DSSP file (Angstrom, degrees, kcal/mol; ACC not computed):
  #  RESIDUE AA STRUCTURE BP1 BP2  ACC     N-H-->O    O-->H-N    N-H-->O    O-->H-N    TCO  KAPPA ALPHA  PHI   PSI    X-CA   Y-CA   Z-CA
    1    1 A X     >        0   0    0      0, 0.0     4,-2.1     0, 0.0     5,-0.2   0.000 360.0 360.0 360.0 -43.7  285.4  233.9  213.1
    2    2 A X  H  >  +     0   0    0      1,-0.2     4,-2.1     2,-0.2     5,-0.2   0.911 360.0  53.0 -62.5 -39.3  282.2  234.0  211.1
    3    3 A X  H  > S+     0   0    0      1,-0.2     4,-2.0     2,-0.2    -1,-0.2   0.874 106.8  52.1 -63.0 -38.4  284.2  235.0  208.0
    4    4 A X  H  > S+     0   0    0      2,-0.2     4,-2.2     1,-0.2    -1,-0.2   0.894 108.7  49.9 -65.3 -40.9  286.5  232.0  208.6
    5    5 A X  H  X S+     0   0    0     -4,-2.1     4,-2.6     1,-0.2    -2,-0.2   0.892 109.8  51.5 -66.0 -40.5  283.5  229.6  208.8
    6    6 A X  H  X S+     0   0    0     -4,-2.1     4,-2.5     1,-0.2    -1,-0.2   0.895 110.0  49.0 -64.7 -39.9  282.0  231.0  205.6
    7    7 A X  H  X S+     0   0    0     -4,-2.0     4,-2.8     2,-0.2    -2,-0.2   0.898 112.0  48.4 -66.9 -40.6  285.4  230.5  203.8
    8    8 A X  H  X S+     0   0    0     -4,-2.2     4,-2.8     2,-0.2    -2,-0.2   0.923 113.6  47.3 -64.1 -43.4  285.6  226.9  205.0
    9    9 A X  H  X S+     0   0    0     -4,-2.6     4,-2.3     2,-0.2    -2,-0.2   0.908 113.8  47.5 -66.0 -40.9  282.1  226.2  203.9
   10   10 A X  H  X S+     0   0    0     -4,-2.5     4,-2.4     2,-0.2    -2,-0.2   0.925 112.9  48.5 -63.9 -45.4  282.7  227.8  200.5
   11   11 A X  H  X S+     0   0    0     -4,-2.8     4,-2.6     2,-0.2    -2,-0.2   0.896 111.1  51.1 -59.4 -42.8  285.9  225.9  200.1
   12   12 A X  H  X S+     0   0    0     -4,-2.8     4,-2.6     2,-0.2    -2,-0.2   0.915 110.9  47.9 -62.3 -43.6  284.1  222.6  201.1
   13   13 A X  H  X S+     0   0    0     -4,-2.3     4,-2.6     2,-0.2    -2,-0.2   0.901 112.7  48.2 -65.2 -42.6  281.3  223.3  198.5
   14   14 A X  H  X S+     0   0    0     -4,-2.4     4,-2.5     2,-0.2    -2,-0.2   0.924 113.3  47.6 -65.4 -43.2  283.8  224.1  195.7
   15   15 A X  H  X S+     0   0    0     -4,-2.6     4,-2.7     2,-0.2     5,-0.2   0.922 113.2  48.4 -62.9 -43.4  285.9  220.9  196.5
   16   16 A X  H  X S+     0   0    0     -4,-2.6     4,-2.2     1,-0.2    -2,-0.2   0.916 111.6  49.5 -62.8 -42.5  282.7  218.8  196.6
   17   17 A X  H  X S+     0   0    0     -4,-2.6     4,-2.4     2,-0.2    -2,-0.2   0.908 111.8  49.3 -64.4 -41.6  281.5  220.3  193.3
   18   18 A X  H  X S+     0   0    0     -4,-2.5     4,-2.8     2,-0.2     5,-0.2   0.927 110.9  48.7 -61.1 -47.6  285.0  219.6  191.7
   19   19 A X  H  X S+     0   0    0     -4,-2.7     4,-2.4     1,-0.2    -1,-0.2   0.894 111.9  49.4 -62.2 -38.6  285.1  216.0  192.9
   20   20 A X  H  X S+     0   0    0     -4,-2.2     4,-2.0    -5,-0.2    -1,-0.2   0.924 112.0  48.7 -64.5 -44.0  281.5  215.4  191.6
   21   21 A X  H  X S+     0   0    0     -4,-2.4     4,-2.3     2,-0.2    -2,-0.2   0.919 112.3  48.2 -60.0 -46.7  282.5  216.9  188.2
   22   22 A X  H  X S+     0   0    0     -4,-2.8     4,-1.8     1,-0.2    -1,-0.2   0.911 111.9  48.9 -63.7 -43.5  285.6  214.8  188.0
   23   23 A X  H  X S+     0   0    0     -4,-2.4     4,-0.6     1,-0.2    -1,-0.2   0.855 112.5  48.4 -68.8 -31.7  283.8  211.6  188.9
   24   24 A X  H >< S+     0   0    0     -4,-2.0     3,-0.5     1,-0.2    -1,-0.2   0.892 111.9  47.8 -74.0 -38.4  281.0  212.2  186.4
   25   25 A X  H 3< S+     0   0    0     -4,-2.3    -2,-0.2     1,-0.2    -1,-0.2   0.771 106.7  58.4 -73.3 -24.1  283.4  213.0  183.5
   26   26 A X  H 3< S+     0   0    0     -4,-1.8     2,-0.4    -5,-0.2    -1,-0.2   0.708  91.5  81.2 -76.8 -18.3  285.5  210.0  184.2
   27   27 A X    <<  -     0   0    0     -4,-0.6     2,-0.3    -3,-0.5     0, 0.0  -0.719  64.3-179.1 -86.9 134.6  282.5  207.7  183.8
   28   28 A X    >>  -     0   0    0     -2,-0.4     3,-1.4     1,-0.1     4,-0.7  -0.921  42.2-114.2-132.3 160.4  281.8  206.9  180.2
   29   29 A X  H 3> S+     0   0    0     -2,-0.3     4,-1.6     1,-0.3     3,-0.4   0.725 110.1  72.6 -64.2 -21.4  279.2  204.9  178.3
   30   30 A X  H 34 S+     0   0    0      1,-0.2    -1,-0.3     2,-0.2     5,-0.1   0.813  91.1  57.5 -64.5 -29.1  282.0  202.6  177.1
   31   31 A X  H <4 S+     0   0    0     -3,-1.4     3,-0.4     1,-0.2    -1,-0.2   0.859 107.9  47.0 -68.3 -33.8  282.2  201.2  180.7
   32   32 A X  H  < S+     0   0    0     -4,-0.7     2,-0.4    -3,-0.4    -2,-0.2   0.812 122.9  32.7 -76.7 -30.4  278.5  200.2  180.5
   33   33 A X  S  < S-     0   0    0     -4,-1.6    -1,-0.3     2,-0.0     2,-0.2  -0.735  78.3-163.5-128.3  80.1  278.8  198.6  177.1
   34   34 A X        -     0   0    0     -2,-0.4     2,-0.4    -3,-0.4    -3,-0.1  -0.458  17.9-134.3 -65.4 134.4  282.2  197.0  176.6
   35   35 A X        -     0   0    0     -2,-0.2     2,-0.4    -5,-0.1    -1,-0.1  -0.766  11.4-143.6 -92.8 134.8  282.8  196.3  172.9
   36   36 A X        -     0   0    0     -2,-0.4     2,-0.4     1,-0.0     0, 0.0  -0.809  21.0-117.9 -97.5 134.4  284.2  192.9  172.0
   37   37 A X        -     0   0    0     -2,-0.4     2,-0.5     1,-0.0    -1,-0.0  -0.582  27.7-147.9 -72.8 125.6  286.7  192.8  169.2
   38   38 A X        -     0   0    0     -2,-0.4     2,-0.1     4,-0.0    -1,-0.0  -0.847  18.5-117.1-100.7 129.4  285.3  190.7  166.4
   39   39 A X    >   -     0   0    0     -2,-0.5     3,-1.6     1,-0.1    -1,-0.0  -0.401  19.3-130.7 -63.9 135.4  287.8  188.7  164.3
   40   40 A X  T 3  S+     0   0    0      1,-0.3    -1,-0.1    -2,-0.1    -2,-0.0   0.683 102.4  66.0 -63.9 -17.8  287.7  189.9  160.7
   41   41 A X  T 3  S+     0   0    0     28,-0.0    29,-0.4    30,-0.0    -1,-0.3   0.718  76.1 106.5 -78.5 -18.0  287.4  186.4  159.3
   42   42 A X    <   +     0   0    0     -3,-1.6     2,-0.2    27,-0.1    29,-0.2  -0.408  63.0  48.0 -65.7 130.7  283.9  185.9  160.9
   43   43 A X  E    S-A   70   0A   0     27,-2.2    27,-2.4    -2,-0.2     2,-0.4  -0.784  94.4 -47.1 132.9-175.3  281.2  186.0  158.3
   44   44 A X  E     -A   69   0A   0     -2,-0.2   111,-2.5    25,-0.2   112,-0.9  -0.762  49.8-170.4 -96.9 136.4  280.3  184.5  154.9
   45   45 A X  E     -AB  68 154A   0     23,-2.3    23,-2.5    -2,-0.4     2,-0.5  -0.987  13.2-147.0-132.4 136.3  282.9  184.5  152.1
   46   46 A X  E     -AB  67 153A   0    107,-3.0   107,-2.2    -2,-0.4     2,-0.4  -0.877  23.8-122.6-103.7 130.8  282.5  183.6  148.4
   47   47 A X  E     + B   0 152A   0     19,-1.3   105,-0.2    -2,-0.5    19,-0.1  -0.546  37.4 166.2 -70.1 125.5  285.4  181.9  146.7
   48   48 A X  E     +     0   0A   0    103,-3.0     2,-0.3    -2,-0.4   104,-0.2   0.612  59.6  12.0-117.4 -18.1  286.4  184.1  143.7
   49   49 A X  E     - B   0 151A   0    102,-1.4   102,-2.7     9,-0.1     2,-0.4  -0.970  52.5-164.1-162.1 144.6  289.8  182.7  142.6
   50   50 A X  E     -CB  57 150A   0      7,-0.6     7,-3.0    -2,-0.3     2,-0.4  -0.998   5.2-169.4-130.4 132.9  292.1  179.7  143.2
   51   51 A X  E     -CB  56 149A   0     98,-2.1    98,-2.2    -2,-0.4     2,-0.5  -0.993   4.1-165.0-120.8 131.0  295.8  179.5  142.3
   52   52 A X  E >  S-CB  55 148A   0      3,-3.1     3,-2.4    -2,-0.4    96,-0.2  -0.968  74.7 -21.4-117.2 123.3  297.6  176.1  142.5
   53   53 A X  T 3  S-     0   0    0     94,-3.2    -1,-0.2    -2,-0.5    95,-0.1   0.855 129.8 -48.5  45.4  43.0  301.4  176.2  142.5
   54   54 A X  T 3  S+     0   0    0     93,-0.4     2,-0.5     1,-0.2    -1,-0.3   0.350 118.1 107.3  87.2  -5.9  301.4  179.7  140.9
   55   55 A X  E <  S-C   52   0A   0     -3,-2.4    -3,-3.1     0, 0.0    -1,-0.2  -0.907  71.0-121.6-111.9 133.2  298.9  178.8  138.1
   56   56 A X  E     -C   51   0A   0     -2,-0.5     2,-0.4    -5,-0.2    -5,-0.3  -0.485  24.0-144.6 -71.5 137.7  295.3  180.1  138.2
   57   57 A X  E     -C   50   0A   0     -7,-3.0    -7,-0.6    -2,-0.2     2,-0.4  -0.870  18.0-117.7-102.8 134.2  292.7  177.4  138.2
   58   58 A X        -     0   0    0     -2,-0.4     2,-0.5    -9,-0.1    -9,-0.1  -0.565  25.6-138.2 -72.8 128.4  289.4  178.0  136.4
   59   59 A X        -     0   0    0     -2,-0.4    -1,-0.0   -11,-0.1     5,-0.0  -0.762  18.6-129.5 -88.9 127.2  286.5  177.9  138.7
   60   60 A X     >  -     0   0    0     -2,-0.5     4,-1.7     1,-0.1    -1,-0.0  -0.239  25.8-104.2 -70.0 164.9  283.5  176.0  137.3
   61   61 A X  T  4 S+     0   0    0      1,-0.2     4,-0.3     2,-0.2    -1,-0.1   0.885 124.5  48.0 -59.0 -40.0  280.0  177.6  137.4
   62   62 A X  T >4 S+     0   0    0      1,-0.2     3,-1.9     2,-0.2     4,-0.3   0.943 109.5  51.3 -66.0 -46.8  279.1  175.3  140.3
   63   63 A X  G >4 S+     0   0    0      1,-0.3     3,-1.4     2,-0.2    -1,-0.2   0.763  97.8  68.1 -64.0 -23.7  282.2  176.1  142.2
   64   64 A X  G 3< S+     0   0    0     -4,-1.7    -1,-0.3     1,-0.3    -2,-0.2   0.627  94.8  57.9 -69.3 -12.9  281.5  179.8  141.8
   65   65 A X  G <  S+     0   0    0     -3,-1.9    -1,-0.3    -4,-0.3    -2,-0.2   0.514  79.5 123.7 -91.0  -8.0  278.5  179.3  144.1
   66   66 A X    <   -     0   0    0     -3,-1.4   -19,-1.3    -4,-0.3     2,-0.4  -0.273  38.3-175.3 -62.0 137.9  280.7  178.0  147.0
   67   67 A X  E     -AD  46  79A   0     12,-2.9    12,-3.0   -21,-0.2     2,-0.5  -0.999  11.4-164.6-134.6 133.9  280.4  179.8  150.3
   68   68 A X  E     -AD  45  78A   0    -23,-2.5   -23,-2.3    -2,-0.4     2,-0.5  -0.984   8.7-160.4-119.2 132.4  282.4  179.3  153.4
   69   69 A X  E     -AD  44  77A   0      8,-2.8     8,-2.5    -2,-0.5     2,-0.6  -0.950   5.6-157.0-117.5 124.1  281.1  180.8  156.7
   70   70 A X  E     -AD  43  76A   0    -27,-2.4   -27,-2.2    -2,-0.5     6,-0.2  -0.886  20.1-152.3 -98.4 117.4  283.4  181.3  159.7
   71   71 A X    >   -     0   0    0      4,-2.7     3,-1.8    -2,-0.6    30,-0.1  -0.549  23.0-116.6 -94.5 157.6  281.2  181.5  162.8
   72   72 A X  T 3  S+     0   0    0      1,-0.3    -1,-0.1    -2,-0.2   -33,-0.1   0.744 111.6  62.5 -61.4 -26.4  282.0  183.3  166.1
   73   73 A X  T 3  S-     0   0    0      2,-0.1    -1,-0.3     1,-0.1     3,-0.1   0.366 122.1-100.5 -84.9   6.0  282.1  180.1  168.0
   74   74 A X  S <  S+     0   0    0     -3,-1.8    27,-2.9     1,-0.3     2,-0.2   0.501  84.4 122.1  90.2   4.2  285.1  178.7  166.0
   75   75 A X  E     - E   0 100A   0     25,-0.2    -4,-2.7     2,-0.0     2,-0.4  -0.571  50.7-140.1 -97.5 166.4  283.1  176.5  163.7
   76   76 A X  E     -DE  70  99A   0     23,-2.3    23,-1.0    -6,-0.2     2,-0.6  -0.980   5.5-158.5-126.8 135.0  282.8  176.5  159.9
   77   77 A X  E     -D   69   0A   0     -8,-2.5    -8,-2.8    -2,-0.4     2,-0.7  -0.966  16.2-167.5-109.5 113.9  279.8  176.0  157.6
   78   78 A X  E     -DE  68  96A   0     18,-3.0    18,-2.5    -2,-0.6     2,-0.6  -0.891   5.9-175.0-107.4 109.6  281.1  175.0  154.2
   79   79 A X  E     +DE  67  95A   0    -12,-3.0   -12,-2.9    -2,-0.7     2,-0.3  -0.923  15.8 168.2-106.2 117.6  278.5  175.1  151.4
   80   80 A X  E     - E   0  94A   0     14,-2.3    14,-2.9    -2,-0.6     2,-0.4  -0.881  22.3-143.1-130.4 160.8  279.8  173.8  148.2
   81   81 A X  E     - E   0  93A   0     -2,-0.3     2,-0.3    12,-0.2    12,-0.2  -0.951  10.9-173.3-128.1 140.8  278.4  172.8  144.8
   82   82 A X  E     - E   0  92A   0     10,-2.0    10,-3.3    -2,-0.4     3,-0.0  -0.954  38.1 -90.8-129.8 153.7  279.2  170.1  142.4
   83   83 A X  E     - E   0  91A   0     -2,-0.3     2,-0.5     8,-0.2     8,-0.2  -0.306  39.7-117.2 -62.4 142.6  277.8  169.4  138.9
   84   84 A X  E >   - E   0  87A   0      6,-2.7     3,-0.6     3,-0.6     6,-0.3  -0.702  16.2-148.1 -78.3 124.6  274.8  167.2  138.7
   85   85 A X  T 3  S+     0   0    0     -2,-0.5     3,-0.2     1,-0.2    -1,-0.1   0.767  98.4  48.2 -64.8 -25.2  275.8  164.1  136.7
   86   86 A X  T 3  S+     0   0    0      1,-0.3     2,-0.3     2,-0.0    -1,-0.2   0.653 122.5  29.7 -90.8 -16.8  272.3  163.8  135.3
   87   87 A X  E X   -E   84   0A   0     -3,-0.6     3,-2.0     3,-0.2    -3,-0.6  -0.863  62.5-162.4-146.9 105.0  271.9  167.5  134.3
   88   88 A X  E 3  S+     0   0A   0     -2,-0.3    -1,-0.1     1,-0.3    -3,-0.1   0.709  93.3  56.6 -62.9 -20.7  275.0  169.4  133.3
   89   89 A X  E 3  S+     0   0A   0     -6,-0.1     2,-0.4     2,-0.0    -1,-0.3   0.394  98.4  77.1 -91.8   4.1  273.2  172.7  133.8
   90   90 A X  E <   -     0   0A   0     -3,-2.0    -6,-2.7    -6,-0.3     2,-0.4  -0.880  63.7-154.0-117.5 143.6  272.3  171.9  137.4
   91   91 A X  E     -E   83   0A   0     -2,-0.4     2,-0.5    -8,-0.2    -8,-0.2  -0.931  12.3-137.4-117.2 144.3  274.5  172.0  140.5
   92   92 A X  E     -E   82   0A   0    -10,-3.3   -10,-2.0    -2,-0.4     2,-0.4  -0.870  18.5-137.6-101.3 127.8  274.0  170.0  143.6
   93   93 A X  E     -E   81   0A   0     -2,-0.5     2,-0.4   -12,-0.2   -12,-0.2  -0.676  19.4-175.1 -90.7 136.6  274.4  171.7  146.9
   94   94 A X  E     -E   80   0A   0    -14,-2.9   -14,-2.3    -2,-0.4     2,-0.5  -0.977   7.6-158.9-126.2 141.2  276.3  170.1  149.9
   95   95 A X  E     -E   79   0A   0     -2,-0.4     2,-0.5   -16,-0.2   -16,-0.2  -0.988   5.6-172.4-125.3 127.9  276.6  171.6  153.4
   96   96 A X  E     +E   78   0A   0    -18,-2.5   -18,-3.0    -2,-0.5     3,-0.3  -0.965  10.2 173.4-120.1 113.2  279.3  170.5  155.8
   97   97 A X  E     +     0   0A   0     -2,-0.5   -21,-0.2   -20,-0.2    -1,-0.1   0.220  58.5  90.4-102.1  15.5  279.0  171.9  159.3
   98   98 A X  E     +     0   0A   0    -20,-0.1    -1,-0.2   -23,-0.1   -21,-0.1   0.384  59.7 111.4 -95.1   4.2  281.9  169.9  160.8
   99   99 A X  E     -E   76   0A   0    -23,-1.0   -23,-2.3    -3,-0.3     2,-0.3  -0.364  45.3-162.9 -79.7 159.6  284.7  172.4  160.2
  100  100 A X  E     -EF  75 112A   0     12,-2.5    12,-3.0   -25,-0.3     2,-0.3  -0.975   3.9-167.1-138.1 150.4  286.6  174.4  162.8
  101  101 A X  E     - F   0 111A   0    -27,-2.9     2,-0.3    -2,-0.3    10,-0.2  -0.973   4.8-179.9-135.9 153.6  288.9  177.4  162.7
  102  102 A X  E     - F   0 110A   0      8,-1.4     8,-3.3    -2,-0.3     2,-0.6  -0.956  28.9-125.8-152.5 132.4  291.2  179.0  165.2
  103  103 A X  E     + F   0 109A   0     -2,-0.3     6,-0.3     6,-0.2     3,-0.1  -0.703  29.4 174.8 -79.6 121.7  293.4  182.1  164.9
  104  104 A X        -     0   0    0      4,-2.1     2,-0.3    -2,-0.6     5,-0.2   0.756  64.6  -2.0-102.0 -30.4  297.0  181.0  165.8
  105  105 A X  S    S-     0   0    0      3,-1.6     3,-0.5     0, 0.0    -1,-0.2  -0.827  92.0 -79.3-144.2-177.3  298.9  184.2  165.1
  106  106 A X  S    S+     0   0    0     -2,-0.3    -3,-0.0     1,-0.2     3,-0.0   0.813 130.6  20.6 -57.8 -33.2  298.1  187.7  163.9
  107  107 A X  S    S+     0   0    0     18,-0.1    17,-3.5    16,-0.0     2,-0.4   0.262 111.7  83.0-122.7   9.9  298.0  186.5  160.3
  108  108 A X  E     - G   0 123A   0     -3,-0.5    -4,-2.1    15,-0.2    -3,-1.6  -0.945  46.8-175.9-124.9 142.7  297.5  182.7  160.5
  109  109 A X  E     -FG 103 122A   0     13,-2.4    13,-2.9    -2,-0.4     2,-0.6  -0.988  23.0-135.2-129.0 139.4  294.5  180.6  161.0
  110  110 A X  E     -FG 102 121A   0     -8,-3.3    -8,-1.4    -2,-0.4     2,-0.5  -0.871  26.7-165.8 -92.2 122.0  294.2  176.8  161.5
  111  111 A X  E     -FG 101 120A   0      9,-3.3     9,-2.4    -2,-0.6     2,-0.5  -0.935   8.6-175.2-111.8 124.5  291.4  175.6  159.2
  112  112 A X  E     -FG 100 119A   0    -12,-3.0   -12,-2.5    -2,-0.5     2,-0.7  -0.958   6.5-176.0-122.8 114.3  290.0  172.1  159.7
  113  113 A X  E > > - G   0 118A   0      5,-2.0     5,-0.9    -2,-0.5     3,-0.8  -0.935  20.0-148.4-106.1 111.2  287.4  170.8  157.2
  114  114 A X  T 3 5S+     0   0    0     -2,-0.7     5,-0.1     1,-0.3    -1,-0.1   0.249  73.5  99.7 -73.4  14.8  286.5  167.4  158.6
  115  115 A X  T 3 5S-     0   0    0      3,-0.2    -1,-0.3    -2,-0.1   -16,-0.0   0.463  98.3-112.6 -78.9   3.0  285.7  165.8  155.3
  116  116 A X  T < 5S+     0   0    0     -3,-0.8    -2,-0.1     2,-0.3     3,-0.1   0.198 100.4  75.1  94.5 -18.0  289.1  164.2  155.5
  117  117 A X  T   5S+     0   0    0      1,-0.2     2,-0.4    -4,-0.2    -3,-0.1   0.529  87.7  53.5-110.6  -4.0  290.9  165.9  152.7
  118  118 A X  E   < +G  113   0A   0     -5,-0.9    -5,-2.0     2,-0.0    -2,-0.3  -0.953  47.5 139.1-136.1 119.9  291.6  169.4  154.0
  119  119 A X  E     +G  112   0A   0     -2,-0.4     2,-0.3    -7,-0.2    -7,-0.2  -0.786  33.3 140.8-152.1 103.4  293.3  170.3  157.3
  120  120 A X  E     -G  111   0A   0     -9,-2.4    -9,-3.3    -2,-0.3     2,-0.5  -0.932  50.7-124.6-147.5 161.4  295.7  173.2  157.0
  121  121 A X  E     -G  110   0A   0     -2,-0.3    17,-0.4   -11,-0.3     2,-0.4  -0.972  36.3-161.6-107.5 125.7  297.2  176.3  158.5
  122  122 A X  E     -G  109   0A   0    -13,-2.9   -13,-2.4    -2,-0.5     2,-0.6  -0.839  21.5-133.0-111.4 145.7  296.8  179.3  156.2
  123  123 A X  E     -GH 108 136A   0     13,-2.5    13,-2.2    -2,-0.4     2,-0.5  -0.874  35.3-161.3 -86.6 122.6  298.5  182.6  156.1
  124  124 A X  E     - H   0 135A   0    -17,-3.5     2,-0.5    -2,-0.6    11,-0.2  -0.928  14.1-171.7-118.8 131.9  295.6  185.0  155.7
  125  125 A X  E     - H   0 134A   0      9,-2.1     9,-2.3    -2,-0.5     2,-0.3  -0.981  10.3-152.6-122.9 125.2  295.7  188.6  154.5
  126  126 A X  E     + H   0 133A   0     -2,-0.5     2,-0.3     7,-0.2     7,-0.2  -0.725  20.5 170.2 -96.4 145.4  292.8  190.9  154.6
  127  127 A X  E  >> + H   0 132A   0      5,-2.3     5,-1.8    -2,-0.3     4,-1.1  -0.895  47.6  41.9-144.0 173.2  292.3  193.8  152.2
  128  128 A X  T >45S-     0   0    0     -2,-0.3     3,-1.1     1,-0.2    -1,-0.2   0.922 133.7 -46.6  52.6  54.5  289.9  196.4  151.0
  129  129 A X  T 345S-     0   0    0      1,-0.3    -1,-0.2    -3,-0.1    -2,-0.0   0.872 108.1 -57.4  56.8  42.2  288.6  197.2  154.5
  130  130 A X  T 345S+     0   0    0      2,-0.2    -1,-0.3     1,-0.1    -2,-0.2   0.699 113.6 114.9  62.8  24.5  288.3  193.5  155.4
  131  131 A X  T <<5S+     0   0    0     -4,-1.1    23,-3.2    -3,-1.1     2,-0.3   0.543  77.2  39.5 -94.3  -9.4  285.9  192.9  152.5
  132  132 A X  E   < -HI 127 153A   0     -5,-1.8    -5,-2.3    21,-0.2     2,-0.3  -0.974  66.4-178.0-133.6 147.0  288.5  190.6  150.8
  133  133 A X  E     -HI 126 152A   0     19,-2.0    19,-2.8    -2,-0.3     2,-0.5  -0.996  13.6-151.3-148.0 152.3  290.9  188.0  152.1
  134  134 A X  E     -HI 125 151A   0     -9,-2.3    -9,-2.1    -2,-0.3     2,-0.5  -0.969   7.7-160.3-122.4 128.5  293.5  185.7  150.7
  135  135 A X  E     -HI 124 150A   0     15,-2.9    15,-2.8    -2,-0.5     2,-0.5  -0.936   6.1-169.8-109.0 129.5  294.4  182.3  152.3
  136  136 A X  E     +HI 123 149A   0    -13,-2.2   -13,-2.5    -2,-0.5     2,-0.3  -0.984  21.1 148.2-118.5 126.2  297.8  180.8  151.4
  137  137 A X  E     - I   0 148A   0     11,-2.0    11,-3.3    -2,-0.5     2,-0.4  -0.980  33.2-137.6-153.5 161.7  298.5  177.2  152.4
  138  138 A X  E     + I   0 147A   0    -17,-0.4     2,-0.3    -2,-0.3   -17,-0.3  -0.939  18.1 179.4-123.5 146.8  300.3  174.1  151.4
  139  139 A X  E     - I   0 146A   0      7,-2.3     7,-3.1    -2,-0.4     2,-0.5  -0.950  23.7-130.5-137.6 159.6  299.3  170.5  151.5
  140  140 A X  E     + I   0 145A   0     -2,-0.3     2,-0.4     5,-0.2     5,-0.2  -0.967  26.6 176.2-111.6 125.4  300.9  167.2  150.5
  141  141 A X  E >  S- I   0 144A   0      3,-2.6     3,-1.9    -2,-0.5    -2,-0.0  -0.989  71.1 -12.8-132.2 121.6  298.8  164.9  148.3
  142  142 A X  T 3  S-     0   0    0     -2,-0.4    -1,-0.1     1,-0.3     3,-0.1   0.816 128.5 -55.1  58.9  32.8  300.2  161.6  147.0
  143  143 A X  T 3  S+     0   0    0      1,-0.3     2,-0.4     0, 0.0    -1,-0.3   0.407 115.4 113.8  83.9  -4.0  303.7  162.6  148.0
  144  144 A X  E <   - I   0 141A   0     -3,-1.9    -3,-2.6     2,-0.0     2,-0.4  -0.862  63.9-130.0-107.2 138.6  303.6  165.9  146.0
  145  145 A X  E     - I   0 140A   0     -2,-0.4     2,-0.4    -5,-0.2    -5,-0.2  -0.713  24.1-171.1 -87.3 129.4  303.6  169.3  147.6
  146  146 A X  E     - I   0 139A   0     -7,-3.1    -7,-2.3    -2,-0.4     2,-0.5  -0.975   9.4-158.1-120.5 132.6  300.9  171.7  146.5
  147  147 A X  E     - I   0 138A   0     -2,-0.4   -94,-3.2    -9,-0.2   -93,-0.4  -0.949  15.6-168.9-111.6 126.2  300.7  175.4  147.4
  148  148 A X  E     -BI  52 137A   0    -11,-3.3   -11,-2.0    -2,-0.5     2,-0.4  -0.847  16.7-165.1-115.3 147.5  297.3  177.1  147.1
  149  149 A X  E     -BI  51 136A   0    -98,-2.2   -98,-2.1    -2,-0.3     2,-0.5  -0.961  12.7-169.7-128.8 115.3  296.1  180.7  147.2
  150  150 A X  E     -BI  50 135A   0    -15,-2.8   -15,-2.9    -2,-0.4     2,-0.5  -0.908   5.7-157.7-105.6 129.2  292.3  181.1  147.7
  151  151 A X  E     -BI  49 134A   0   -102,-2.7  -103,-3.0    -2,-0.5  -102,-1.4  -0.930  13.6-173.3-108.5 130.6  290.8  184.5  147.3
  152  152 A X  E     -BI  47 133A   0    -19,-2.8   -19,-2.0    -2,-0.5     2,-0.4  -0.900  15.8-152.0-124.5 150.9  287.5  185.3  149.0
  153  153 A X  E     -BI  46 132A   0   -107,-2.2  -107,-3.0    -2,-0.3   -21,-0.2  -0.985  28.3-116.5-122.1 132.2  285.1  188.2  148.9
  154  154 A X  E     -B   45   0A   0    -23,-3.2  -109,-0.2    -2,-0.4   -23,-0.0  -0.441  29.0-179.6 -68.2 136.0  282.9  188.9  151.9
  155  155 A X              0   0    0   -111,-2.5  -110,-0.2    -2,-0.2    -1,-0.1   0.450 360.0 360.0-115.2  -5.2  279.2  188.5  151.1
  156  156 A X              0   0    0   -112,-0.9  -111,-0.1     0, 0.0    -2,-0.1   0.399 360.0 360.0-127.0 360.0  277.7  189.4  154.4
């Protein structure tokens, strides 16, 4: 009888030890710190190339300074430069914080720049480990259809 009690106690201790081991190994640090997936478009991007209806457009020195920033909250900060009319070697900086973006499908984003002349849905392709992206979109201006391809390079 004493031998039976010792076996039950031994069995109980082994079972308890196994349950404890299983519960400890099933807990991971990932449970404590859930990682949120960050959209690859979030960050600052420098415009490096524009194509209009299949033809590459030359970017001016001022336009080469343009930066668009897609923020995590769905807003856009658009910093763009135009030539100074009084000094051809100088660019004037403008900042527009009124834009919005929203991912509509796996490869499409709705981009709204509230300056009144750009509101489009772009097909966006990321490359080079998300350090480059290409936006393709069409707009109608004065009854004519234009297809644009904007190439951006991540700067942040």
